[in-house]
Backbone bond lengths (Angstrom), bond angles and torsions (degrees), N, CA, C in turn:
res aa  C-N    CA-C-N  psi(-1)  N-CA   C-N-CA  omega(-1)  CA-C   N-CA-C  phi
1 M - - - 1.475 - - 1.500 110.50 -
2 G 1.337 116.50 133.94 1.454 119.04 -177.61 1.509 113.33 -77.16
3 M 1.341 114.97 167.85 1.454 120.45 179.68 1.516 111.08 -64.30
4 K 1.329 116.37 146.20 1.456 120.93 172.09 1.545 110.11 -73.84
5 R 1.308 116.52 149.00 1.463 120.00 -176.78 1.530 112.18 -57.28
6 G 1.328 116.98 -43.98 1.453 119.68 -178.48 1.521 112.32 -62.82
7 E 1.330 115.09 -41.96 1.458 120.72 177.84 1.528 110.78 -63.50
8 Y 1.312 116.46 -40.51 1.449 121.70 179.91 1.543 110.62 -66.31
9 E 1.308 117.20 -47.95 1.478 120.61 -177.63 1.535 110.67 -62.98
10 A 1.345 116.52 -38.06 1.463 119.55 178.18 1.518 111.40 -64.05
11 A 1.317 116.46 -37.84 1.497 119.97 179.60 1.528 110.79 -76.96
12 L 1.327 117.64 -30.68 1.467 121.07 -176.16 1.533 112.19 -72.34
13 E 1.324 117.27 -37.72 1.463 120.51 -172.63 1.535 113.68 -55.86
14 P 1.344 119.01 -49.45 1.483 117.17 178.53 1.511 113.05 -65.30
15 L 1.335 117.43 -30.13 1.482 119.50 177.16 1.512 109.30 -67.57
16 Q 1.326 118.31 -40.37 1.450 120.35 -178.99 1.546 109.60 -69.65
17 Q 1.322 118.13 -30.03 1.468 118.53 173.24 1.519 110.81 -64.59
18 E 1.313 117.27 -37.40 1.451 121.06 175.97 1.540 111.35 -66.98
19 L 1.339 116.20 -38.17 1.447 119.97 176.39 1.528 111.73 -61.92
20 V 1.326 117.50 -40.66 1.453 121.33 176.57 1.514 110.44 -62.32
21 S 1.333 117.35 -40.30 1.461 121.18 176.64 1.531 110.83 -65.66
22 M 1.349 116.01 -40.67 1.446 120.19 177.30 1.533 110.90 -59.93
23 A 1.330 116.23 -39.65 1.465 120.43 -179.35 1.522 109.98 -66.41
24 R 1.336 117.78 -39.06 1.463 120.79 176.09 1.535 109.86 -62.70
25 W 1.342 115.41 -42.53 1.452 120.22 178.33 1.534 111.36 -60.76
26 A 1.331 115.86 -42.79 1.476 120.41 179.86 1.513 109.88 -62.36
27 R 1.338 116.93 -42.31 1.455 120.09 -179.70 1.532 110.62 -66.24
28 A 1.327 115.20 -41.77 1.493 119.75 -176.45 1.532 111.83 -69.27
29 T 1.331 117.19 -32.80 1.475 119.82 -176.29 1.511 112.68 -103.69
30 A 1.346 117.96 2.94 1.489 122.64 -179.28 1.554 111.73 61.94
31 A 1.344 114.79 29.03 1.451 118.02 177.41 1.513 110.94 -67.97
32 R 1.322 116.19 152.61 1.485 122.94 174.14 1.535 108.03 -120.41
33 I 1.295 114.80 120.62 1.465 120.54 -173.01 1.536 109.43 -119.78
34 V 1.335 114.95 129.11 1.469 121.52 176.24 1.506 108.43 -123.26
35 V 1.337 116.74 129.00 1.456 121.38 177.17 1.515 108.67 -123.80
36 L 1.320 117.55 122.84 1.474 122.36 177.77 1.536 109.18 -98.50
37 F 1.331 115.24 131.67 1.458 121.56 176.08 1.527 107.53 -114.62
38 E 1.331 115.59 109.57 1.451 120.28 179.76 1.537 108.74 -122.70
39 G 1.303 116.94 164.06 1.449 121.20 179.11 1.510 111.93 154.72
40 R 1.290 116.22 178.19 1.463 121.83 178.16 1.524 110.38 -67.05
41 D 1.341 115.13 160.29 1.468 119.87 170.85 1.519 108.42 -57.26
42 T 1.293 117.49 138.49 1.457 127.56 179.35 1.536 113.79 75.53
43 A 1.347 118.31 3.00 1.455 119.13 -178.88 1.520 112.78 -60.27
44 G 1.335 116.06 -33.17 1.472 119.59 178.59 1.516 112.47 121.19
45 K 1.310 118.77 27.27 1.479 122.35 -177.72 1.540 110.21 -63.07
46 G 1.325 117.20 -45.60 1.451 120.81 -179.04 1.524 112.81 -61.80
47 G 1.321 116.25 -44.80 1.457 119.74 178.42 1.524 113.60 -63.75
48 A 1.338 115.47 -39.45 1.477 120.45 178.78 1.531 110.10 -65.15
49 I 1.314 116.68 -44.13 1.455 121.30 178.76 1.529 109.44 -62.54
50 G 1.339 117.00 -43.12 1.436 120.02 178.92 1.519 112.48 -60.60
51 A 1.341 116.66 -38.94 1.456 120.43 -179.63 1.535 110.47 -66.65
52 V 1.312 116.97 -36.60 1.472 121.41 179.90 1.522 110.84 -68.46
53 R 1.315 117.29 -44.66 1.473 119.60 -168.82 1.535 113.29 -96.81
54 E 1.331 117.44 -5.83 1.460 120.40 -171.07 1.529 113.43 -53.25
55 R 1.341 118.04 -41.88 1.446 121.32 -175.93 1.538 112.60 -100.92
56 L 1.309 118.62 5.48 1.460 121.56 -175.59 1.520 110.00 -95.67
57 N 1.326 114.81 157.04 1.459 121.61 179.09 1.535 108.16 -67.61
58 P 1.337 118.56 119.41 1.499 119.31 -178.37 1.531 112.91 -65.45
59 R 1.299 117.44 -15.58 1.486 119.80 175.46 1.528 111.03 -77.04
60 Q 1.322 115.83 -20.24 1.475 119.95 -179.08 1.539 110.18 -103.42
61 C 1.314 117.39 -38.77 1.464 121.34 -177.00 1.532 108.13 -112.21
62 R 1.312 118.29 118.30 1.453 121.70 -179.63 1.504 112.14 -127.21
63 T 1.305 114.20 155.62 1.483 121.65 178.22 1.531 108.54 -104.30
64 V 1.315 114.48 138.86 1.460 120.68 176.14 1.544 107.47 -117.78
65 A 1.327 115.98 116.82 1.478 121.67 178.55 1.526 106.40 -134.19
66 L 1.305 115.04 90.39 1.450 120.55 -173.80 1.546 112.56 -79.37
67 A 1.313 114.91 143.19 1.462 121.25 173.55 1.520 108.84 -77.53
68 K 1.322 116.35 177.59 1.462 117.99 179.12 1.509 110.20 -62.91
69 P 1.336 117.93 150.67 1.470 120.73 -174.50 1.518 111.54 -59.52
70 T 1.339 115.89 144.46 1.458 120.51 170.75 1.533 108.97 -71.53
71 E 1.306 114.94 173.66 1.487 119.21 178.66 1.532 110.33 -60.49
72 A 1.328 115.58 -40.45 1.481 119.71 179.20 1.517 110.74 -67.16
73 E 1.358 116.21 -45.58 1.458 119.84 -178.54 1.507 113.74 -62.56
74 S 1.355 115.12 -31.16 1.463 118.38 179.04 1.500 114.01 -67.42
75 T 1.380 117.69 -12.98 1.462 121.80 177.47 1.536 112.20 -97.70
76 Q 1.344 116.75 -4.70 1.441 120.80 -177.76 1.549 110.86 -82.08
77 W 1.322 114.63 171.36 1.449 121.34 167.15 1.519 105.27 -56.58
78 Y 1.328 116.81 135.04 1.468 119.52 -170.71 1.531 113.61 -54.41
79 F 1.329 117.60 -41.04 1.467 120.75 -174.75 1.521 113.62 -81.26
80 Q 1.334 117.60 -4.69 1.446 121.99 -169.08 1.527 113.02 -59.24
81 R 1.324 117.71 -46.59 1.449 118.53 -175.03 1.540 112.08 -73.63
82 Y 1.325 116.86 -19.66 1.477 119.76 175.41 1.526 111.28 -79.23
83 V 1.341 115.89 -37.16 1.460 120.95 -179.46 1.523 109.93 -57.72
84 A 1.312 117.52 -35.98 1.460 121.49 -176.65 1.533 112.30 -63.46
85 H 1.327 116.71 -17.45 1.479 120.45 -177.03 1.514 112.76 -106.33
86 L 1.335 118.27 6.82 1.484 119.11 178.01 1.525 110.39 -67.67
87 P 1.324 116.65 154.33 1.478 120.04 -173.16 1.516 113.77 -75.03
88 A 1.311 114.06 150.61 1.479 122.64 166.77 1.523 107.16 -86.66
89 A 1.310 117.21 179.37 1.450 121.87 -179.29 1.503 111.18 -58.00
90 G 1.335 115.62 132.18 1.455 121.32 177.99 1.515 116.03 82.71
91 E 1.333 117.51 3.00 1.467 121.94 -175.34 1.506 111.93 -102.20
92 I 1.342 115.31 156.29 1.458 123.53 176.17 1.513 106.22 -124.92
93 V 1.334 117.44 126.93 1.453 122.18 179.34 1.524 109.54 -120.51
94 L 1.309 116.60 127.26 1.458 124.33 178.91 1.527 108.74 -109.90
95 F 1.322 115.93 114.73 1.461 121.02 -179.58 1.517 110.44 -90.49
96 D 1.320 118.01 115.67 1.448 124.45 173.99 1.535 105.22 -87.45
97 R 1.323 116.58 91.26 1.463 125.15 -162.77 1.517 107.68 71.04
98 S 1.311 116.75 157.77 1.449 120.15 -170.72 1.524 109.56 -151.78
99 W 1.339 114.66 -156.29 1.465 118.78 175.49 1.525 112.43 -60.75
100 Y 1.341 117.05 -15.21 1.466 120.13 179.89 1.530 112.24 -74.24
101 N 1.337 118.43 -0.21 1.454 119.72 171.68 1.534 111.63 -53.37
102 R 1.329 114.75 -34.75 1.472 117.87 -178.02 1.510 112.85 -65.21
103 A 1.332 116.56 -33.63 1.466 120.24 -178.96 1.539 111.74 -85.96
104 G 1.329 117.75 -10.82 1.453 121.74 -178.89 1.484 113.38 -111.69
105 V 1.340 116.08 -97.89 1.442 121.21 -173.49 1.525 112.50 -60.02
106 E 1.345 116.91 -41.00 1.500 118.24 -178.26 1.518 110.82 -64.22
107 R 1.344 115.92 -38.98 1.457 118.83 179.80 1.539 112.03 -70.02
108 V 1.319 115.80 -48.26 1.475 120.96 -175.20 1.523 111.13 -66.66
109 M 1.328 117.05 -40.50 1.443 121.51 -175.89 1.537 113.23 -88.68
110 G 1.340 115.85 1.76 1.449 119.60 175.63 1.503 115.86 78.11
111 Y 1.345 116.77 17.46 1.484 120.65 179.42 1.539 111.30 -79.34
112 A 1.312 116.82 -16.45 1.463 121.54 177.59 1.524 108.33 -129.81
113 S 1.328 116.59 143.71 1.474 120.49 179.29 1.502 109.89 -75.60
114 E 1.323 116.28 163.23 1.460 119.85 177.87 1.533 111.69 -63.93
115 D 1.326 116.72 -31.51 1.481 119.26 175.80 1.517 110.59 -66.08
116 E 1.325 117.50 -39.94 1.465 121.37 178.19 1.525 110.73 -65.58
117 V 1.323 116.30 -40.65 1.451 120.36 179.27 1.535 110.47 -65.57
118 A 1.334 116.65 -43.67 1.454 120.46 179.40 1.517 111.63 -61.82
119 A 1.341 116.42 -40.92 1.450 120.13 178.60 1.516 110.65 -66.01
120 F 1.296 116.28 -38.78 1.473 121.15 177.34 1.519 111.42 -62.59
121 L 1.323 117.97 -50.23 1.457 120.75 -179.38 1.521 113.49 -60.91
122 K 1.334 115.19 -30.56 1.468 119.60 177.32 1.548 110.09 -74.63
123 A 1.340 116.86 -34.33 1.455 120.48 -174.84 1.525 113.48 -81.35
124 V 1.349 117.31 -30.33 1.479 121.44 -172.20 1.525 112.54 -56.79
125 P 1.329 119.85 -50.19 1.482 118.06 -179.10 1.513 113.33 -57.85
126 V 1.334 116.36 -34.85 1.465 121.04 178.68 1.549 109.92 -69.46
127 F 1.328 115.09 -46.17 1.468 121.34 -179.41 1.527 109.58 -59.27
128 E 1.332 116.06 -47.93 1.475 119.23 -177.07 1.520 111.85 -70.40
129 K 1.297 117.00 -29.85 1.482 118.71 176.07 1.542 110.29 -65.03
130 L 1.323 115.65 -37.57 1.465 119.19 177.31 1.526 110.34 -61.98
131 L 1.343 116.23 -42.41 1.474 120.68 -179.41 1.514 109.82 -63.61
132 V 1.319 116.87 -48.90 1.459 122.04 -175.14 1.544 109.40 -66.57
133 E 1.310 118.83 -42.60 1.461 122.43 -179.01 1.532 110.97 -67.60
134 D 1.348 117.00 -22.79 1.456 119.81 175.71 1.538 112.02 -84.11
135 G 1.332 116.56 -1.38 1.436 120.72 174.50 1.504 117.22 106.85
136 I 1.317 117.82 -2.85 1.475 122.32 178.97 1.545 108.66 -69.31
137 L 1.311 116.22 133.82 1.454 122.36 172.19 1.517 107.80 -89.23
138 L 1.331 117.33 110.53 1.446 123.37 -172.23 1.505 110.55 -111.38
139 F 1.338 116.40 126.43 1.469 121.96 179.16 1.530 108.08 -128.20
140 K 1.336 115.44 128.92 1.463 122.11 -174.91 1.539 109.81 -118.89
141 Y 1.327 115.88 117.60 1.487 120.37 -177.56 1.522 109.37 -118.70
142 W 1.342 113.79 133.97 1.463 121.60 170.81 1.522 107.75 -110.19
143 L 1.346 115.74 122.11 1.457 122.14 -178.04 1.531 107.66 -94.48
144 A 1.321 117.55 117.84 1.452 122.89 -172.78 1.535 110.97 -102.47
145 T 1.340 115.72 141.16 1.483 119.61 176.46 1.505 108.59 -151.48
146 D 1.340 115.63 142.37 1.454 122.35 177.55 1.517 111.25 -69.80
147 Q 1.339 115.81 156.78 1.461 118.62 -177.79 1.519 112.07 -64.60
148 A 1.318 119.48 -32.12 1.454 120.50 179.15 1.531 110.25 -60.86
149 N 1.310 116.73 -42.03 1.462 120.49 177.80 1.518 112.14 -70.11
150 Q 1.347 115.89 -35.74 1.463 119.36 176.18 1.524 109.64 -62.00
151 E 1.306 117.98 -45.39 1.448 121.80 179.39 1.531 111.68 -59.33
152 E 1.318 116.40 -44.40 1.442 121.40 -179.78 1.520 111.10 -62.27
153 R 1.318 118.20 -42.00 1.423 122.71 -178.52 1.521 112.02 -71.98
154 L 1.336 117.92 -35.23 1.453 120.92 174.88 1.505 110.92 -63.93
155 R 1.338 116.81 -42.99 1.457 119.68 179.01 1.521 111.42 -66.28
156 E 1.327 115.64 -34.78 1.470 118.81 176.90 1.536 110.74 -63.82
157 R 1.316 116.27 -38.80 1.485 119.43 175.91 1.514 110.41 -63.44
158 L 1.323 115.91 -39.54 1.468 119.54 -178.60 1.509 112.09 -63.73
159 E 1.348 115.58 -39.12 1.477 120.91 -173.03 1.513 113.52 -91.10
160 D 1.333 118.87 -16.24 1.463 121.96 -177.55 1.520 109.33 -100.46
161 P 1.365 118.43 113.72 1.466 118.79 -178.58 1.516 114.19 -62.48
162 L 1.352 117.19 -20.20 1.455 119.70 179.11 1.527 111.15 -82.79
163 K 1.319 117.37 -11.85 1.481 120.65 -179.70 1.532 111.65 -117.13
164 R 1.323 116.78 -2.70 1.459 119.95 -175.66 1.536 112.53 -57.50
165 W 1.347 115.64 -34.14 1.450 119.93 -179.26 1.521 112.92 -60.63
166 K 1.345 116.51 -22.21 1.454 121.37 -179.30 1.522 111.93 -75.04
167 L 1.321 117.63 -17.26 1.453 121.68 -173.04 1.543 109.39 -91.16
168 S 1.321 116.76 113.80 1.455 123.02 -177.23 1.513 110.49 -114.52
169 P 1.336 117.34 162.92 1.476 119.11 174.56 1.527 112.75 -57.67
170 V 1.344 116.83 -32.76 1.449 119.92 178.89 1.523 110.02 -66.37
171 D 1.339 116.78 -39.01 1.475 120.44 177.31 1.533 110.50 -58.65
172 L 1.361 115.21 -44.98 1.461 119.63 -177.79 1.531 111.10 -66.94
173 A 1.337 116.02 -40.16 1.442 119.75 179.50 1.524 112.07 -66.76
174 A 1.357 116.87 -28.04 1.441 122.33 -179.12 1.510 112.23 -67.63
175 R 1.346 116.73 -21.40 1.480 119.02 -177.38 1.514 111.56 -58.59
176 A 1.330 115.88 -37.35 1.455 119.71 -177.81 1.537 111.93 -85.47
177 K 1.314 118.17 0.08 1.455 122.63 -172.70 1.559 111.52 -121.45
178 Y 1.319 115.72 25.48 1.478 119.07 -178.63 1.518 110.19 -56.81
179 D 1.339 116.49 -48.08 1.476 119.43 -178.57 1.515 112.26 -67.18
180 D 1.348 116.63 -32.89 1.466 119.81 176.86 1.533 111.46 -65.00
181 Y 1.315 114.73 -38.01 1.481 118.17 177.78 1.529 110.61 -68.37
182 T 1.333 117.13 -34.36 1.458 119.76 176.86 1.524 109.53 -63.97
183 A 1.321 118.11 -45.40 1.447 122.07 179.31 1.540 111.90 -61.66
184 A 1.355 114.47 -41.75 1.476 119.40 179.24 1.532 110.90 -65.32
185 R 1.311 115.93 -39.79 1.457 120.02 178.47 1.534 111.06 -62.42
186 E 1.329 116.01 -45.60 1.468 119.49 -178.75 1.524 111.28 -63.49
187 A 1.326 117.01 -39.39 1.466 119.77 177.57 1.538 109.73 -65.14
188 M 1.315 116.61 -40.36 1.461 121.96 178.61 1.521 110.96 -61.78
189 L 1.317 115.71 -47.25 1.481 119.52 -179.50 1.523 111.40 -64.10
190 A 1.324 117.36 -40.71 1.451 120.01 179.83 1.521 112.19 -61.33
191 A 1.328 116.67 -32.66 1.455 120.26 -177.51 1.532 114.54 -91.43
192 T 1.331 117.39 -23.78 1.471 119.23 -169.26 1.524 114.84 -126.17
193 H 1.307 117.97 3.93 1.476 120.81 174.18 1.546 105.99 -86.26
194 T 1.310 114.80 94.67 1.440 121.30 -171.41 1.538 110.87 -116.71
195 P 1.334 117.50 161.89 1.473 118.69 178.35 1.529 113.14 -61.19
196 H 1.327 116.07 -34.82 1.486 118.88 -177.13 1.538 111.58 -84.08
197 A 1.348 118.14 -19.67 1.474 120.12 -179.93 1.539 108.42 -146.92
198 P 1.320 116.43 72.01 1.471 119.17 -177.57 1.519 114.18 -75.60
199 W 1.305 116.49 157.49 1.465 121.89 173.37 1.510 109.72 -91.42
200 T 1.324 115.98 155.72 1.453 123.02 170.51 1.521 107.79 -131.58
201 I 1.337 117.00 124.14 1.457 121.25 176.92 1.509 109.30 -96.26
202 V 1.317 117.11 133.07 1.464 122.26 -179.56 1.552 107.73 -123.43
203 D 1.336 116.17 130.54 1.455 121.48 176.73 1.521 110.32 -70.69
204 F 1.331 116.11 116.60 1.458 121.20 180.00 1.534 111.26 -113.82
205 N 1.319 117.52 25.42 1.451 118.45 171.93 1.542 110.57 -62.71
206 D 1.323 116.21 -36.06 1.460 122.27 167.65 1.529 105.45 -105.97
207 Q 1.314 117.17 103.69 1.470 120.27 -171.12 1.532 111.95 -65.54
208 K 1.301 118.07 -36.74 1.487 119.07 179.99 1.524 109.65 -65.01
209 R 1.302 117.28 -47.68 1.465 119.55 179.52 1.525 110.07 -65.01
210 G 1.329 116.89 -36.86 1.464 120.35 177.62 1.519 112.36 -61.49
211 R 1.336 118.58 -40.45 1.454 121.01 177.60 1.521 111.18 -61.89
212 L 1.345 115.76 -44.93 1.464 119.36 179.19 1.523 110.96 -61.83
213 T 1.322 116.83 -41.70 1.474 121.61 -179.01 1.527 110.13 -63.25
214 L 1.318 116.59 -45.24 1.451 121.43 -177.67 1.530 109.96 -64.68
215 I 1.319 117.57 -48.48 1.476 120.10 -178.13 1.520 110.98 -61.41
216 R 1.344 116.63 -43.76 1.468 119.72 179.64 1.517 110.94 -60.71
217 D 1.322 116.67 -41.18 1.441 120.34 179.86 1.531 110.88 -65.72
218 L 1.334 116.99 -43.80 1.460 120.91 178.77 1.516 110.35 -60.32
219 L 1.303 118.35 -46.99 1.459 122.09 -179.16 1.535 110.98 -61.70
220 D 1.320 115.82 -38.13 1.475 118.83 -177.11 1.529 110.48 -72.21
221 R 1.314 118.94 -21.09 1.466 121.24 -176.07 1.521 114.10 -97.51
222 V 1.312 117.52 -17.68 1.468 118.95 172.84 1.522 108.58 -67.85
223 P 1.335 118.55 137.16 1.462 120.02 -173.63 1.523 115.21 -51.63
224 D 1.315 117.23 -42.65 1.455 121.31 179.50 1.515 109.13 -154.92
225 T 1.321 117.44 115.69 1.459 119.86 -173.91 1.525 112.74 -99.31
226 H 1.328 118.09 3.09 1.454 118.39 -174.62 1.529 110.61 -104.37
227 A 1.318 114.32 131.51 1.456 120.75 174.14 1.531 107.40 -151.19
228 E 1.333 116.73 124.87 1.460 119.46 179.78 1.521 111.11 -69.78
229 P 1.337 117.24 140.69 1.470 117.91 175.79 1.513 110.82 -67.96
230 P 1.335 117.36 147.18 1.454 119.08 -179.67 1.544 109.86 -67.50
231 P 1.335 117.30 144.85 1.461 119.42 176.88 1.509 112.98 -64.64
232 I 1.319 116.47 139.91 1.471 121.82 -179.26 1.535 107.41 -127.33
233 D 1.306 115.78 124.20 1.459 120.82 175.70 1.532 108.96 -78.97
234 F 1.312 117.37 122.07 1.471 121.84 -177.84 1.516 108.33 -125.39
235 P 1.333 117.13 79.92 1.483 120.85 -176.71 1.516 111.91 -67.78
236 D 1.321 115.71 162.53 1.451 121.76 176.52 1.534 109.29 -62.76
237 L 1.313 117.95 144.43 1.474 122.62 -177.82 1.523 110.84 -61.86
238 G 1.315 116.94 -33.51 1.456 119.31 176.43 1.524 113.61 89.69
239 R 1.286 118.51 2.95 1.463 123.22 176.81 1.498 108.70 -163.02
240 E 1.307 117.19 173.15 1.459 121.88 175.51 1.525 109.88 -70.68
241 P 1.342 118.28 139.88 1.458 118.94 176.81 1.527 111.66 -59.83
242 V 1.338 115.89 147.03 1.451 121.97 -177.35 1.507 111.09 -103.58
243 A 1.325 117.12 137.53 1.462 121.26 177.15 1.514 110.96 -72.73
244 E 1.304 117.61 150.26 1.467 123.30 177.38 1.545 108.91 -62.67
245 T 1.341 115.76 139.27 1.458 121.21 175.06 1.517 109.11 -122.87
246 Y 1.344 116.45 156.59 1.461 121.35 -174.24 1.517 110.21 -134.81
247 G 1.332 114.74 141.26 1.443 120.71 176.63 1.490 113.03 -117.11
248 V 1.314 115.60 -73.39 1.480 121.25 -175.04 1.540 110.47 -67.49
249 L 1.318 117.74 -46.86 1.460 122.56 -178.83 1.494 111.49 -130.61
250 K 1.343 114.76 152.93 1.460 120.97 174.43 1.514 109.34 -116.60
251 P 1.351 117.34 159.49 1.466 118.97 179.30 1.488 112.05 -63.13
252 I 1.352 117.79 149.19 1.457 121.71 174.66 1.510 109.16 -68.24
253 A 1.335 115.53 168.89 1.473 120.88 -177.75 1.548 110.29 -63.75
254 D 1.302 115.62 144.54 1.484 121.21 178.42 1.536 108.94 -64.71
255 Y 1.326 112.90 152.65 1.469 119.14 174.45 1.534 109.56 -63.25
256 P 1.332 118.18 128.92 1.482 120.53 -176.11 1.512 111.31 -70.94
257 L 1.343 115.81 134.74 1.469 122.78 176.32 1.528 109.18 -114.03
258 G 1.334 114.58 136.41 1.471 119.35 176.97 1.512 113.33 74.82
């Protein structure tokens, strides 16, 4: 049985306070943080990313979720379009899927040849070593979910008009390739789980608990997540607050309740 919403929100709030402190620390020290969120369709990548960035300044923490490569991008060095989104000093970048598309969906769905996949798996440890040696803090998470939960979430997308947009032909085709994705993941881990850029697998069968687990692990692995907020002088206004006034235009009618 999954966590209750109230229990989840009570546990999430102090973690998000630590994330805010971590972001202040990153800004103060010019740290560059990259977090990769990988996993099966419906594992909960979007929800996990939302929980991480919900309370952070969107100018400092941004999400990168790239569409399929354009015709021009498909002729570039494979990592080129991802490099353009790496953080500057003080920034945090959350990749909703990443360069590991090649080892996952591209491999399983036949969008990349086995030679391309082999070349990718050989290049990734070198590429990531360059990032880490340049000072980037790189965290790689795989969100795991059983097929029964995947099926339930896919059906929920089908039946919920607010989630229908999440259901793609690739998602449906993946239903028959659960074992293929497992094999691709294991090959990816064997080649790219390195001392300088290790993977962390998080159980997302219960998505709320999975988010809490991931955030706690991330906070524990950042070198120092504490930074005091700068003091702000907030003097008394010196008069009674003034109501808004309108001349040229007035507000539209309020949304009706009841």
